[in-house]
C-alpha positions in Angstrom: -2.6 1.1 2.4 0.5 1.8 4.5 3.7 1.2 2.6 5.9 -0.6 5.1 9.7 -0.9 4.5 11.4 -4.2 5.2 12.8 -2.7 8.4 9.3 -1.8 9.6 7.9 -5.2 8.7 10.6 -6.7 10.8 10.1 -4.2 13.6 6.3 -4.9 13.8 6.5 -8.6 13.0 5.2 -9.8 16.3 2.1 -7.7 15.9 1.7 -8.8 12.3 1.9 -12.5 13.4 -1.1 -12.0 15.6 -4.2 -13.1 13.7 -6.3 -10.5 15.6 -3.9 -7.7 14.5 -2.0 -8.6 11.3 -1.0 -6.0 8.7 -4.4 -4.4 8.7 -4.3 -3.8 12.5 -0.7 -2.5 12.3 -1.8 -0.1 9.7 -4.5 1.2 12.0 -1.8 1.7 14.7 0.5 3.5 12.3 -2.3 5.9 11.3 -3.3 6.6 14.9 -2.9 9.9 16.8 -2.7 9.7 20.6 -2.3 12.5 23.1 -0.6 11.6 26.4 -1.3 14.2 29.1 1.5 13.9 31.7 5.0 12.6 31.0 5.3 11.2 34.5 4.8 7.8 36.1 1.9 6.7 33.9 2.8 8.7 30.8 6.3 7.2 30.8 5.3 3.5 30.1 2.4 4.5 28.0 4.5 6.6 25.7 7.3 4.0 25.4 4.9 1.1 24.6 2.9 3.2 22.1 6.1 4.3 20.4 7.3 0.7 20.3 4.0 -0.4 18.8 4.3 2.2 16.0 1.6 4.7 16.9 2.0 7.2 14.0 1.7 10.5 16.0 2.1 10.9 19.8 1.5 14.2 21.5 3.1 14.7 24.9 1.8 17.4 27.2 3.5 18.3 30.5 4.7 21.7 32.0 7.2 20.2 34.5 10.9 19.5 34.3 12.6 16.3 35.4 13.4 16.0 39.1 15.6 13.5 40.8 12.6 12.2 42.7 10.8 11.3 39.4 13.4 8.7 38.4 12.1 6.1 40.9 9.0 5.5 38.6 9.2 7.7 35.5 11.2 5.3 33.4 11.3 7.5 30.3 13.6 9.9 32.0 17.2 9.3 32.9 19.6 10.8 35.4 21.2 13.0 32.8 17.7 14.5 32.1 17.3 16.1 35.5 16.4 19.8 35.0 15.2 19.2 31.4 11.6 19.7 30.3 9.8 16.4 30.6 8.3 16.7 27.1 11.8 17.1 25.6 13.2 14.1 27.6 10.2 12.0 26.6 10.5 12.9 22.9 14.1 12.0 22.8 13.4 8.4 24.2 10.3 7.9 21.9 12.4 8.7 18.8 15.2 6.6 20.1 13.0 3.6 20.4 11.1 4.3 17.1 12.3 7.0 14.7 9.1 6.5 12.6 6.9 8.1 15.2 6.0 11.7 14.9 6.1 13.5 18.3 4.4 16.7 19.2 5.4 18.4 22.5 3.4 20.8 24.6 5.5 22.3 27.4 2.5 23.9 29.1 -0.3 23.2 31.6 -3.6 21.9 30.3 -6.4 24.3 31.2 -9.8 25.4 30.1 -8.5 27.8 27.4 -6.3 25.3 25.5 -7.7 21.8 26.2 -10.2 21.6 23.3 -7.8 23.1 20.8 -5.1 20.5 21.7 -7.4 17.5 22.1 -9.1 18.0 18.7 -5.8 17.1 16.9 -5.9 13.5 18.3 -8.0 10.3 18.0 -7.5 9.1 21.6 -6.4 10.7 24.8 -4.5 9.1 27.7 -4.8 10.7 31.2 -1.5 10.2 32.9 -2.0 13.1 35.4 -1.7 13.0 39.1 -4.3 15.6 40.3 -8.1 15.7 40.3 -8.7 19.1 38.7 -6.9 18.1 35.5 -8.5 14.7 35.5 -11.9 16.3 35.5 -10.8 18.8 32.8 -9.6 15.9 30.6 -12.9 14.1 31.1 -15.0 17.1 30.3 -13.0 18.2 27.3 -13.0 14.7 25.8 -16.8 14.3 26.4 -17.4 17.7 24.8 -15.2 16.9 21.8 -16.5 13.3 21.5 -13.0 11.8 22.1 -12.3 8.4 23.7 -9.8 8.4 26.5 -8.2 6.2 29.1 -8.3 7.3 32.7 -5.6 6.2 35.1 -4.7 6.9 38.7 -2.1 5.6 41.2 -1.3 6.1 44.9 0.8 4.2 47.4 0.2 0.6 46.3 -3.0 1.0 44.4 -4.1 1.8 40.8 -7.3 2.3 38.9 -8.3 2.7 35.3 -11.2 2.7 32.9 -11.8 3.6 29.2 -14.4 6.0 28.0 -16.0 6.0 24.6 -18.8 8.4 23.7 -22.0 7.0 25.2 -20.3 5.0 28.0 -19.7 6.0 31.6 -17.4 8.9 32.1 -15.4 10.1 35.1 -18.3 12.3 36.3 -20.7 9.3 36.1 -18.6 7.8 38.9 -17.4 10.9 40.7 -19.5 14.0 40.3 -16.9 16.6 41.1 -13.3 16.8 42.5 -12.8 16.4 46.2 -11.9 19.6 48.2 -8.4 20.8 47.5 -6.0 19.0 49.8 -8.5 16.3 50.9 -6.8 13.5 49.0 -3.0 13.3 49.1 -1.0 13.1 45.8 1.9 10.8 45.1 4.3 13.5 46.2 2.6 13.7 49.5 1.7 10.1 50.3 4.3 8.2 48.1 3.9 5.5 45.5 5.6 2.2 44.8 7.5 2.9 41.6 6.5 -0.3 39.8 2.8 0.5 40.2 3.1 3.2 37.6 4.5 0.6 35.1 1.7 -1.8 35.9 -1.1 0.7 35.3 0.6 2.5 32.4 1.0 -0.7 30.4 -2.7 -1.5 30.9 -3.5 2.0 29.6 -1.2 1.4 26.6 -2.9 -1.9 25.9 -6.3 -0.3 26.0 -5.2 2.3 23.5 -3.9 -0.3 21.1 -7.1 -2.4 21.6 -9.1 0.7 20.7 -7.4 1.2 17.4 -7.2 -2.5 16.4 -10.7 -3.4 17.6 -9.3 -6.4 19.5 -11.0 -7.7 22.6 -13.2 -5.8 25.0 -12.3 -2.4 26.3 -12.7 -1.3 30.0 -15.8 0.7 29.2 -18.5 0.8 31.9 -16.0 -1.0 34.2 -13.5 0.4 36.7 -10.4 -1.8 37.1 -8.6 -1.5 40.4 -5.7 -3.3 41.9 -3.8 -3.6 45.2 -0.2 -4.5 44.6 0.3 -5.6 48.3 -2.0 -8.6 47.7 -1.9 -8.6 43.9 -5.7 -8.6 43.8 -7.4 -7.1 40.8 -11.0 -6.2 40.8 -13.4 -5.0 38.1 -16.3 -2.9 39.3 -19.3 -2.5 36.9 -20.3 1.2 36.5 -23.1 2.7 34.6 -23.5 5.7 32.3 -25.7 8.1 34.3 -28.5 9.7 32.4 -28.3 12.5 35.0 -24.5 13.0 34.6 -23.8 16.8 34.4 -21.5 16.4 31.4 -22.6 13.4 29.4 -26.2 12.9 30.5 -29.4 13.7 28.5 -29.6 17.2 29.9 -26.0 18.3 30.7 -25.6 21.2 33.1 -21.9 21.8 32.4 -21.5 23.7 29.2 -17.9 25.0 29.6 -14.6 23.7 30.9 -13.8 24.4 34.5 -10.4 25.1 36.1 -10.8 23.7 39.6 -8.6 24.8 42.4 -5.3 22.9 42.8 -4.1 21.6 46.2 -1.2 23.3 48.0 1.4 20.6 46.9 0.2 20.9 43.3 0.5 24.7 43.4 4.1 24.4 44.6 4.9 22.1 41.7 3.3 24.5 39.2 5.2 27.5 40.5 8.4 25.6 40.2 8.0 25.3 36.4 6.6 28.8 35.7 
């Protein structure tokens, strides 16, 4: 049993008051380990809400540094942080909001050589990235390692998310492989309404907390999409494909793949090397 101090009981009192959460649920949150890949638009609200909720250990992975253009949506970073590694900026804010949270930082790119070693340390993974190659890498690594994860993506005024548990539909069940490099614009090319990141990131944070507490129904085998222009939300049923190349009965993918990054993404990568 987790030995809460009076300060922690007061801090988490609104969770403890919920009959579906209570002390037992808060203990599960406090013992949880979550990896957030990307300390940007989605990773910012996810990290802040998970820290506030009392997740025991949060890993933050991002190779980039804070840029002035990030501040329009990446609310974990402040003006004074421009030029600072995003993982360091994020860790500072996480510990400011909740000093009881243990924070691991990975100032590096996620790739086929380090993904499994990093992911194995955590119970749940949140995909807060903005490019297809890494999204497929996260999916494949989590499926191989048997780890649940939350997928999230935003562009312009739209967002989408789903949650994967072993045995449920994965990213490749919906999209077999990444689109050709440069075929789909990124946020840095097409733009994004800043508040969209907060909308989707908080949904991902809620899914993470639901996973650990067992409250409600997760977004498994369902893709949630929304259009902020009309404020219309839609849930699309999806199915686990037996022929899926990574999670199907006879998978054809037996190793992690580093897909080609688009030109805009390469420029961003070179900037931080």
